[in-house]
N, C-alpha and C positions, 0 to 999 in steps of 0.2 A: 321356503327352498324347494323347486319344481323337480320332482322324479322326471327327466325326460331314457326313452329305451329307444335304443338307435340298434337296428337290423340293416349290417351289410350284406351286399348280394352278389356288389361286383357289378361290370360295367364300365365305360371310360373315365368315370369319378375315379375307379380305383387301377386304369393302367396306365403304363409310361410308354413312351416313345421312344426309339432308338432311335442311334446314331441317320439312321436310313429313313426315319420319318415311321417306318412301320410302330403298330401300336399292340398291344397285347397284354391280356393278363398276366401278373406278378405272382410267384409263390405266396407272396407276405402281399394283402390286400396294403399299401401305402395311407387308406385312408384310416386304418386304425393306429395308425402312430400319430395322427392329429391331436395335437393337445390344444385342446378349446378350455379357456378360462371364463366363463361364463359369469355374471353374478347372478344370484340365487339359481340358478340351475346345475343339478345333478347328473350325468351322464354314465347309463350303465351301455356298455356298448360291446355289442356280438358279431362277430364273424361267421352270418348263419347261412351264406353261397359267397362263392368269389367264379360268378357264370357271367361270360358276355348275353348282353339280354337276347341275342335271336337263341340261345341255348334253352331259356326260361321254358317252360312247358306248364300247362295247367296244374300237372301235379305238384309243381314246386309252387304256384301258386297258393295252390290250397295247405301246402306243409307250413309257407307263410302266415297265413290265416290261422294256422290251430296252433303255432307260436304266440302269436298277439292275443288269441283267447285262452292259451295256457296262462302268460302271466301277466296280458294288456293291464290289469285291473291294478296292477301294484304302482303303477306310474301312472302321469297326469299326462303323457303324451307320448307318441311315437313317431320317429324318423325312420323312413326307410330306404337307403340310398342302393341305385338300381342303374344300369344300363337304358338308354332314353329309346332304344330304338323298339322293345316294348312296353316300356315304363306304361302308357298310358292302359296298355292290358291289363296288367296286373295291378293299378289303382284301382279300374273297374271291377275286376273281380271279387277284391277285398273290401271295396264298397257293397256289394252283392251281399255280403256275408252279417253274420249278428258277431259283428266286432264288439270292444268295449262300446263306452260313451266319453271317448276322450279324442282326441286333436290326433288322427293318424297323417302323415305326410310325405310324400315320396318326393326324392330331390335323385338330382344326378348332374352329368357335366356333358359339353360339347369337345372338349377341351381334357387332352389326358392330364394325369398329375402333374406331368415334367413338363409342360410344353407352355411358351411362353403366353401370358394371360389367361392362364388356365380358370378357369371358371366355376371349377369343385369344389374349393374350399370356403368359397361367399356363398355358392345354392345350399352347401352345408350346414353354414352358420346363419343363415335367413330361415331355413325349414327347421331347425332348432329353433330360433324366435316364434316362430308361427304354431310349431305342435307346444310351445309352452304357452300360449296368449289364451286368455280367457275367454276374449272373441272368439276362439277358433273351432269353441265347442261346438257340438249340435250344426255344424256346417260338411259332418260327409266326410269323406274321404278325399286328400286336397295334396296337388299336385305344385311345387312351388319350384320355378325357376325364371334367374332372372328378374326378379324382385315384381315377379307375377304371382297371385294366386289363381289358381284354377281347380274347378268342380272335375274329379274323377271322369264323369260320365261326360262330359263335354270337350275335354281336353282332347288336343292333337297332335303330333309330331307334323310340321309345314314345311321342316327345311334342312337336308341332309347336314349340313355344319354350323347354320347360321347358331348362336348361341341364345337367341333370342325364337327358336323352334316351335315352342309349345305355344300353341291358342286356341282358342274356343271358339269355333266359326259360329255363327249369329248372334250368339251371345255376348262374347267378349269376356275376361277372365270377372272369378268374384271379389277378386282387390288385390290391392297392390302393398307391398313393401315400404314401409317410410324409413326415416333415417332412426326416429325411437319410436315408433309405434306401426301394427298394421289394419290398414281400412281397408273394408269391405265394403262393396257397393250391394248385394245382394242375400240374401237367405239360401240355405238348401232347400231343398224340397223333400216331401216323406220318399220313402222307399221301401218295397219289399226286399226283405233278408232272411238270408237260409243259411241253415247251418249243414251243411254237407262233411261227408267224413269220408266219400270218396270222389273221384270224380274219372269220368271216362267215357269215350265213346268219339266218332270222327263227323266233323261237322265241316266240312267243304266253303271255301269262297268263292265265287264265280262271278266275273264281272261281265258286263252285258258292252257287245261292242256292234257298230254297224255290221250287218252283213249276217250277222250272228244267228245258225238254224240247222237245216238239216246236218248232224254228219258233224255239230260241234260236240264240246267237251259234255253238255247235259245228257246227249246220248250215250257217253261213255260209262255215265256214271252207275255203279251196281249196287240198288237197292240193298243186298244184302252185307254191304260192305260200307256204307255211312247210316248215323241216324238223321241226321237234318243235314239242309241245306241254307244257307245265306246266297242271296243274288244280288249284286249291289246293280242294280238296274239302272237304265237311261233317264236325264231329267227326273219328273215327279212320280217316278213308281213304272218305266215302261218297257219292254221288251221289244225286240224283231221276231214279226207274225211266226217265222220258221222255228221260232225255238218256244212257246207258247206249248206247244204239243208236248212236246218234253220235259217242263214243270209238268204240265194236270198229269203225266205218265206217273211220272216220280208221288205226287200225291195220293193218287188213286194206289197205289202199293203203299202210303201208308206212312213216306216221308214228310215229316214236317218243312214246307217252305217258307221261307223269310225274306222277305226284302225289303233296302234301303238304297236311298239313291248314292249314283257315284259322284254327286255335284258338293261342292267343297259347304255350300252354306244351301239351307232350307231344308224341308223335309219332305219325304216319300208320301204320298198321298194317291187313293184311288180315282183318280180324274177321268181317262179317258178309257172313250168303250170300244175302241175299234181293237181290230186283231193282235195281242200283245200288250195292249193298255191296260191300263195299271186296276181300273174297274173290271174290268174280263179279269186280269189276273185276281183281286179280291174274291169275286165269284166263284171261283174254282177252287179258291182254298187259301191264296196264299196270305201269309199274313206280311201286314206293315210294321217296322220299327218306326217309331217317332223318334228322331233327331242324335240315334245313333250310327257311327261308323260302322264299315260290318266287321272290321276285326272284334268290336264290343256287340254289336250285335251276334255274332259267331260265340261269345262266351257268353251272351244272356240267354240263349237257346241253350247254349250245352251246360249249363246250372240248370236250367227248367228241368230239363229232361233227364239231370240226374237226382234234382228233386222231386222225381216221379210225377211232375205235370203232365198232363195229358187233353185232349179233348178241348172242351172251353175254358178250363182252367187254364192250361195252355196258349189260349189263344189270348185271355183275358190279361196275363204276364207280359206275356209278348209286344201287345200293344198296347197295353196300358201308359 
């Protein structure tokens, strides 16, 4: 008998649509009322939060991690139901923490619990199957939606309403769910993990655009009110020339600046040596993050700063 812990946190999977089609949270999470009788699996269900995922902040993610660390060793696997808008960020945050060595799976829904064709219960069921499967151990935190298994590090939401919204750019899914089994195509890579007790700080994300320059939002950033910055750069990792001096100003004032590409696929690299080019930015002290999108790069920097990393140790972690 496998013991599986379920932590409900809210989101569309727990909401209902009214007669006018407006979707909102319930006072009682309907997912806690779902009765699933699965052979050889015993569920312990905790209604941990009941929040729309845009309301989730890093302190909620940290509280979720602390609950997992507190009681996770008593279970063979964990399922977390979560709103899809920030699901990938919570999954990534937990994946960087010192969680028990058991499968941890996040899932959600694109259709509320009383909509025709609701995907919530099915995703919930398949997430339980993945969390209870021996093959899932050692794969890192997983996201299970629409019969696919994705790594928390790489998965992202790609569509506003489609049930197949979660995709892994460049790599593709880690595995798939079959009728009577699961199949993994890939293994998880080693990662650095932290045991944070608190999380705080402000790390904004700024997206580069054509014509960005003097007078842009970069010039309005107060170094006394931010602890770091993520730039979603053009192409392989470039910004317009007039924006480069503002980035250099922040770095000179001790603000760590991290760069990712705004492209859906590919890896940010310091290639171009013109003004604002990636090579110039790298020489100025900008750190390039490989294969993460901007929201996850923000969490990576925030976690590193709260873990006390700085100087070369911070650079090695961010660029590793």
